[in-house]
N, C-alpha and C positions, 0 to 999 in steps of 0.2 A: 494371694493365689494368682492374680493377674500379672504378676511381675514378669514371668517368662512366656506369656501368651501374646502372640502377634496376630492381630485380626486384619483381614483385608479391608481396604477402604470400601464403603464408608462405615463399616461396622466398628463397634467399640466393645471392649471386654467389660462385662459386669458379672456380679455374683448373684446367683439365685438363692432361694431360701436355705438350701443345704450348704451354702458357702462354696459351691463349685463354680469355677470360672466358665462363662459362656459368652461367645461372640453374638451380639445382638444389634438391632437397629440397622439391618443390612438393606433396607429398601432403597433402591437406586432411583433418585429423583431426576426428572428431565430438567433442562435448562429453560423451559418455557417461563416467561414472566407474566404471571397472573397473580399479582400481589394480594395477600390477605393480612388482616390485622388480627393478631393473636390476643388471647386473654391476658397475656403479660404486658400488653401495650406495645409490642414490637411488631415491625413489619417483616413478613416472610415472603420469599420469592414466589412460592406457590403453596398449595395445601399440603403437598407431599413434604416440603421442607419443614413445615410446622410440625407434622407428625414425626419426622425424624428428630427434630429438636426435643420434642416431648419425650421420645424414647430415650435419647441420649442423656437428658438431664433428669429423667424420671419425674417429670412434672406433668400435671394434668392441664394440658393446653387445649383450647378450643378456639374456633373462629368467632370473633365479635361481629365483624362485617368484612365484606370483600372490598379490596382496595387498600391503598397504603394508609397506615395509621395517621399520617400527617394530612391526609385528604379530608379527615373529619376531626372531631374533637377527641383527643386522646385523654381519657380520664386519668391515666397515671401521671400526666404532666402536672396535675394539681395536687398530687399526694407526695409527701416527703416521708420515706420509710427509714427507720433507725434500727440499731441492734441486729443487723443481718436480716431484717424483714424483707420480703419480696412483695411487689405490687401485683395484685390479682384483680381482674375485672369479672364480676359475676354476670349472670345471664340477663340482669336488668341494666347492665352497662355501668354499674357503680363500682368504683375502684376502692380497694381497701388493702392495708398492709397485713400480710400473713406470715407466720413462721413456716419454715420448711417442714412438710408433713413427715417425711421419713428420710433416712440416710442409707446409703449403700452399706451392706454388712461387710465392711472391709477393715482390717487392722492396719492403720497407718497412724500410730500414736503421735500426738502433739502435746506439748506442755503449755498450759495457759498461764497468763499472768496472775491468775488467782491461786496458783500453786497446785492445781489439779491436772491429772493426765486424762486426755480424752482419746477415744478410739480413732478419731479422724478429725480433720478440719471441719467437716460437715457437722459432726456432733458438737464441736465447740461452738460453731455458729448457731446451731439450734438451741443450745443451752443459753447462750447469750440472749437469744431472741425471747425465749420463754420466761427468763428471769428478769428481762429488761435491764441487763447489765452489760456494759461495754467490755467484753472479755476479748483479749488479743493473745496471739501466739507469743510465747516466750522463747521456745526453741522447739525444733521438730524431733528431738531425740530425748528419750526418757532417761537413759543412763549417760554417764560421763563419757569422755573421749572426744577426739576431734572429729567433727562431721566431715565426710568425704567432699561435700560440696562447698565447704568453707573456703578452700584454697583453689577450687576449680572454677575456671571462667568459661562461660559459653558466649559465643559470638552470634551476630545476626539475629538477636532477639530470642534465642533459644533459652530455655529454663533448665537449670540443673536439678535433677532428681536422683535420689539414691536407689540403686538397683543392686541388691546383693552386696551391700557395703562398698559399692563402686559408684563414682559420679558418672551420670549419663546426661547428655544434653538432648532435650526433647523440644520439638516445635509445639506451639500452642494448638489446642483443640478449639476450634472456633464455632460459635453458634451460627444458626442459619438466618439470623436477623438481617434485614436489608436496610442498611444505613450507609449509603455509598460514600466513599472517600476517593480522592485523587492522589496517586503516588508520584514521586519525583521521576519515575520512569514514563510518565504520561499515560498510565493505564488506570482505569477505574476499577475499584475493588468493592465487593459487596458490603464490607464493613472494615473498620480499622484493624480488627484481629486478622482478617484474611490478608490484609497488606503485610502484616508482620509474618504471617504464615508463608507467604510467597518469598519474602526476604530470607526467612529461615531455611526453607526447603531448598532454595537455589543458591544460597550463600551470596546474596546480593545486598548492597547497601541501598535500601529504599526508605525514604522518609515521607511523612505525610505533608503534602503541599497545602491542601485545604479540604474541608468536608463538602460532599457533593460530587457529582460526576465530573470527570475531566472535561474541560471545554474544548479540547482538541488542539489548542495553540501551543501546548508544552513542547512538542517535538516537530512543529510545522515551520518550515522555512519559506519565507515569501521572497520572490525575486522582483526585480524592476521597481524597488522602493514601495511595494505594496505592504499593507499592514494586515495582521491576522485578526479576524473577528469570529466570534463563536455565537451559535444560536442558543447556547445554554444546555444543549442536550448531547454534547460531545462531538458535534459537527462543527468543524472550523473551515474557514475559507479565507483566501487572500483577496482583499478589496483595495481599490485605489482611493486615495484621499479625495474627498468631495470637492473641496475648494481651498484656495490659498488666500492669505491676508494680502491686501493690496499694499505691496512694498516695492518701491522703485530701486532695485539694486541689480542691474542687468548682468547676465553671465552669458558667456559663449560656450556652447556645448561641443562635445567631441564630434558631432555630426555637422558642425558648421552653422548651427541655428542660434539666434539670439533669443533669450527668454527674459521676462521682466525680473525674475529672481530665481533662486535655486529651487524654491518650492514649485514654481510653474514648470521647471525642467523635470522635476521628479514626477509631477502629475502627468505630463505628456509622455514620459518614458513608461509609466505604469499603464496608461490607457492604450498605448500602441505596442506594449510589450517589447521595448527596445532597450538595449544596454547603452544608455547615454550617460556620460559623466561631464563634469564641469572642466572645460579645457583651461579657461582663465576667466577672471572677473573683468567685465567690460563688454562692449559691443563687438560682435563679429565683424561688422563693417570696417572697423579700424584696420583690419588685415587685408582688405580688398586691394589688389594691385601690388601687394608686397610679396616679393619672391625671395625665399630664403634658400641658401645653398648649404651643402656639406652637412646635412642632417639637422640644421637649425629649424626651429618651429616658431611661427609668428604668434606672438601673444600681445594683445592690446597695441598692435602696430609696430612692435619691435621683434627682431629676430633673436631668439634665445637659443643658445647651444644646449644640447642635452646635458643634464647634470647628474642624472641617476638612471642607470640601465637595469636596476634590480626590478624584476616583475614585468619587464618589457615582453610583449608577445608578438608573434609574427612567424613567418615561414622559417626564417633562419636565425631567430633570436637566441636559440640555445645551441647553435653550432659555431665552432671557431671558424674564422675567415683569415685567409692570407691576403694582405693588402699590397698595394703597388710599391710600398717601401720595404717589402719583404719582411714585414713584422706580422706575427700572428696575434690577432685580437680575439678575446673570448667569444664575441658575437658581433653582428653587424652594427648594433647600436654603439658599442664601444669604439668601433672604427670611425663611425660618423662623429662621435664626440671628439675623438682625437683630431680628425680632419677639421672640425669646426673651430677648435681652439688653437689652430696653427696661426703663426704671425701672418699679417696681411701680405698678399702677393705670393704666398707659398702655393705650389701646385696641390690641388686637393687629392686626398687619398681615395682610391677606389678598390674594389674587390677583384683580385686575379682569379681566385677560386675559393670554394668553401672547403675548409680543412686547414691542417697545420702546414705552414710553409716548408717544413722539413720533410713532408711526405712526398713531395714531387721534386724533380730536377728542374728548378725554375731558372729562367734566363737571368742574366745579370740585372742589376737594378733597372727597372723600367718605369716609365711614367705614362699615364693615360691622360691625354689632352682632350678636353671637350670644348669645341669651338662654337661660335654663335651661328655658323652656317649649317652645322649638323649636330644631332644629338647622338650620333653613332660613335662609340669609343674608338680611339685611335691609339695604338701602342707605339711609342717612340723607342727604338733600340739604340743605345749609346754607341754600339760598335760601328754601324754604317750610317747613322744619322738620317734614316728615311722612315716614313710613316707607313704602317700597314694596318688596314681596317680589320677588326676582329670579326671573323666569319661566324655564322650560326653553329657550324659543326665544331669549331674550336671552342666557342663559349659553352657548348653543351657537352664537351668532352668529359667533364668530371661530374655531370649531373645524372643521377639515376631516377627514373620515373617509375612509380608503382602502378599497378592495375592497368597495364597496357597503354599508359599515356605516352605522349610523344613530346620530346624536348624541343622548344623553339624560342627564338628571341622575341620578347614582348615589345610593346611600343616604347618602353623605357630602355630598350636594348639590354635588358637583363634576361637571362635564360629562365624560362617558365615551362612547367609541364601542362600540356593541353590534351583534351580528349578529341582526337581526329579519327573518325571511323567512316569509311565509305561502305555502308551496309548494302547499298544497291548493287555495287559491283561484286560484293562478297556473297551474293545470294547462292552462288554455286557451292559454298561451304556448307556441308551437311545437307545439301540439296534444298536449302531454304526451308527446311522442315522445322516445326515448333520444337522447342527444347524446354525441359524443366530445370529450374535453377534452385540453388540452396535456400533462397528466400521463399520457396514454395509458390512461385509464380511461373506462368508459362510465357515464354518469349518466342517471337516468330522466327528467330534464327539465333545462332551462336553469336553472330556479330552484334545483334541488338542486345543480347545479354551482357557481352563484354562492355559495350558502350554504357549501359546502365551501371555496371560495376565501377567503371572509370569515373562517371559523373558523381556517384555516391561515395567514391573512394572506399569501396568495400569489396572484399573478395567474394565473387559469385562462382559457385562450382556447379558442374552438371550433376543432376540427379535423375533417377529413372522417371520416365515420362508418366507412368501410371501413378507415381507418388503425388504429383501435382494434380492429376486428373481427378483423384479421389477427393481433393480439397476444393476443386473449382465449382463455383456456383454460377449459373447463367441467369441473366436478368429475367424476371417474371417466369422463372422455372422453364425457360425455353420458349414461352409464348412471346409474340411481338409486343414491346412496350408501347404505351400510348404516345402519340405525337401531338404537338401543338398545331392546330389547324391554320394558324397565321404564318408561322415560320416553317412548318412542315418538318420540324426537328423534334427529336424525342425530348420529353419533359426531363429536366434535371432538378430533382427534389433534394439534392445534397445541401451542403453548407457553403458552397462557393458563391461568387459574386453574381452568377446568373441563375440563382436558385428560383424555382417556381413551385407553387403549391399544386398538389395533385387535384385533378377535377373530381367532382362528386362521383361516387361509385367506384373509386379506385383507391389504391394504397401505395405507399412509397416502399419499394424494395431496395434497401440500402445495405451495402457491404463496403469494406475499405477500398474497393476498386470501382464501384459504380453506385448510382442512386437513380432509379428509374420508377416511373409511375406505371402500375400494373392494374389491369381490370379485375374487379372483384366478381367472383362467381356467386351471385345472389339471385334468388327468385324474384319475380316481379313484385314491385312494391304495391301495397294496397293503399287506396286513397284514404281510407279510414278503417278503424277496427270493426265497424259494423259490416264492412264488405268482406271481412276475413271469414275463413271457413267455420271457425268455432265462436265467432262473435267477439264481443268486448269483455275485458276483465272488469271486476267490480269498480275499478277506478274510472271506467268510462273512456279511457284513452288507449291503453295497451291492448293489442289483439291477443286473445287466448290462444294457446298453442295446443290445446286438447280439450276433451270434454270435462265438464264440471270445473271450469276455470283452471285447468291444468296449465302450468307454466306461468301463471300470473304472479305479479310481484307480491300480492298478499299471501300466496301459497308458498312462495320460495323463501322469503326472509333473507335475501342475499345481503351480505355485508357491503355497505356502501363504499368502504375503503378498498376492500380486497377484490370486488367483482367489477367486471366491465359494464354490466347492466343489472337492472333489478328483476329481469326475467330469468327463467331456468328451463332445463329440459323437462318436458311434461311427464315423462315416465320415471326418470331417476331423481327428479328435483335437484339435479346438479347445476349450480350456478357457474357462469363463465368467469374463471379466475384470472387475475393479472399475473405477470411473471413472478414465480417464486411463492405464490399464494396457493394454499390447498384447503381441503375440507369441503363438505357438501355445500356449505354456505359461503365459502371463501373467507372464513373468519380466522385463519391461522396461517403462519408461515410454514412452508414445506421444510422437511429436514435439510439442513445446510443453508438455511436463509433466516434472517432476523429483521426486526423493525417494522412490523405491520403498521403501527401508528405513524411512521415517517412517510407513508404514502401521501398523507395530507400535506406534507411539506414539498411535494413535487416529484417524489421518486416514482418510477414506473411500476414498481411492485416491491415485494420484500427484497431486502438487500442480501446479496450472496455473502455467506460467512467468510469465504476465501481462506479457510484453514489450510495450512500446509499439510499435504498428504504425508510427507516424510516426518513432520514434527508434531502433529496433533494426534490425540487419542481417538477422536471421532470427528465427523464432518460437521456436526451441528455446533452452535455457539450460544453464548448468553443472549437472551432475547432483548435485553435492555441495552447492552453495550457492544454486542458483536464480538466479544472476546472468546477466543478458542481455548479448549482444554489441552494443555501441552503434555507431551511425554516427559519423563524425568530427564533433567539435564538440558531442557530446551525451554526458551522463554520468548516473550514478545506477544503483542496483540494477536498475531496470526500464527504463532509458534514457528518462527523462521530463524531464530537466533540461538546459537549454542551458548551455554553458560560459560564454557571455557573460551577465553579470548583467542586462542590459537587453534580453535576447532571450526570446521565447516560442516554444514548440514547436507547429508546425502541420502540416497535410498536406504542405507543401512544405519541411519542415525548420524550422530556427531562423530567425525573422524578427524585426526590431525590434518592441518592444512597442507602439510608437505608430504602426506602419504600418497602412494600410488595404488590404484584399484587394480587387482589382478584380473586377467581375462577369465570369466567363468568357464570351467571345463564341463560342467553338467548342470542340469536344472536344480540340483540340490544346493548349488552355490549361488543361484540367481533368484532374486525377488522381482517379480513383474508387477507393475502398478497400472492403473487406469484400464482395467479389464483386459489387459494383454495376457497372453498365455506363453509359457516357456516351451521352446522346441529345441531339440538337439538334431540339427539338420546334418551334421557330420560329426564324427568322433572327436571328442575333446573340445567342442565348441557349442555353447548354448546361447540363445538369444530370445528376446521378447518379441512376439509377433502379434500384430493387431489385425482383427478380422473385420472391423466395422468400417463403413464408408458413409459419407454424407451426400452422395450423388443424388439420392432420391428424397432429399429433405424437403419438407413442405415449406416453401418460401413464405407463405402467409403467416405461419406461426413461428418462423425463425426470427431471432432478434440479434442485432449486432451487439457484441459483448466486448468488454475490456478485460484482458488477462492480467494476472499478477506480474507478468513480465513486462508490462507497459505497452503491449502490442494489441491492436484491434483485430478481432476475428469476426468473420461473417455470421457466425452463430456459435452457440454453446457446443454444438456437435463438432464443429471444425476445431474449436479450441481443445476439446477432449481428444480428438483424433490426432492433433499435432502433439499433445502431451503424451499420448499413448505411443506414437511412433518413435518419438525421441526420448521417452521415459524421463521427461523433465517435470519438475514440480511446478506446474502451471495450473491455476484454478481461476474461475470467474471472479473478478474483482467488482464489476459493476455492469449494469445494462447500458447499452449505448457505446459509442466510440470513446477511446481514451482521450483525455483532455490534456 
């Protein structure tokens, strides 16, 4: 009867006493991780998960104790059940093997090896158990004929079942038992069955790496020769080697420094976060005073010509060059190699211009002579046999500079793009008024904005001034920051070399653009709790905040991990919670956050789930691993990856990477996210409009956050405002600046 019944998740189809199909077990469980040990000796994520499993399997399950079964003595570990028996733990904690009490009244006949036909596999197992005989399935069909599943193959762990004499591939139905495993995709799963379910539903090849939570190093790439280390709870970090074995094998690095051995080089590169490689084996001092020409490089005291230009990097290493012999070389490195390998006494080759020699009307064969008196190139023309110095304008003739840079001759007489701006003389432009740029920062003039874009080699465009003003936060919320009485300068509490700690009674107001010490607005401190208005708490130390010990630690019961202090509001008994923590006693993570126990490891509060708004079903995540619940066709820890390799994730789900998004003509064609509302300001054009601002944000309670786009924002409000205005899938990844 259940064959043609499709139940919504997480319900399953079961038959009632009159053999009618009914969808049951539909209780939706939260992802909160408060483990319980069931009477079947298995760990469940929470009490709701245990009830759901009891309903689904029609078993009488109850809680033995709260916590993971592995945290105490699991009685079922000492019992070996046979003949289809199941381990059950009674109310006294004693484990014993029992036969299944009842089977679902369904006709799915199977043929046993004892020659009997059973109504279902459950009935066969139950008979095997009660008779203490090892009865196995011979075939799943009673009558003759070829079974549909015999020649049908299912991929990705799916199981073939017969539906109306047709083969159908179905994904496994998994229990709620919590026995975590790590998959080859670097993601932790609740148990091995859930790993197979993920592979089956999304058609992915995922294999079991090992039992237990992923340590985080599976997909982590460490730079600067660092190695990945895990804390065993899924958190991985890159650390530098602690020490090197004392071996004398000097190497010269790419930055010109000599190290005792290659290990010492890697250790220094890691600690200083520098991309340093071995230039050659030997002491760098061997090359002091040695000058190599024509692109040769000094190694261990000898000039070596370039032998391989593959992988060479530089400004013009991927651009063809026209040499002084009117031959086009693939890049400057190949030209230097050809010049270096010429016979002794041959005039060295130099660059006439960057590009193919056939692109320009070049003069007849020319030579460039470099004398000992000057390093300025001189072009000798064979026609008139006199020398002409190459001017800056001639050298820059074929050079195009981006972002308003200017071409000029450098110290080596090669043309270079430089950022030259006289913003003092240009104050007349735009009246010297501040402007808003596309990086959401306010600049004092257009000239300053262009200079910043040139130096960053990034295009900055003008935006409406009010767009930046809504994002701007003033130090100390407009109040004057505290100054150092000795230097008379404002305290800098950032992470720079001149960092200072804020004085007592102040706090550090930090954003990506400033870090200043601000005065706390607090009432006068009492010398002791006896001098307070309501006297001392029962602990004799804390001042009571109301009558009858109101607000005292003994009355509050604040969670030590999740709260700032052990006192609370006297009327509401609300404790002061850390970021992302909620509840009256600050004992749970707010929706959209996870990992309350990780506060003991140094986190500021609960960790933001960071689920993609476009790809996840909801904003909360698994409390143990932080994994988000993805929409169909989307995968990844934070639901940011489309299953199809040629698809990209957008506001409307996964779409082909080469598709173009049509301009929405009405609000019926447009979906707005991040609390934006759709407005049709003119016929045939709809847009998402954000009404919120962060101008009046409380700076004391605001926290610098790191967005999923890798950018640091002054507060969570500013991140949401930016995501709203640009309709970008950006969520809080962590508290504090991005690292």
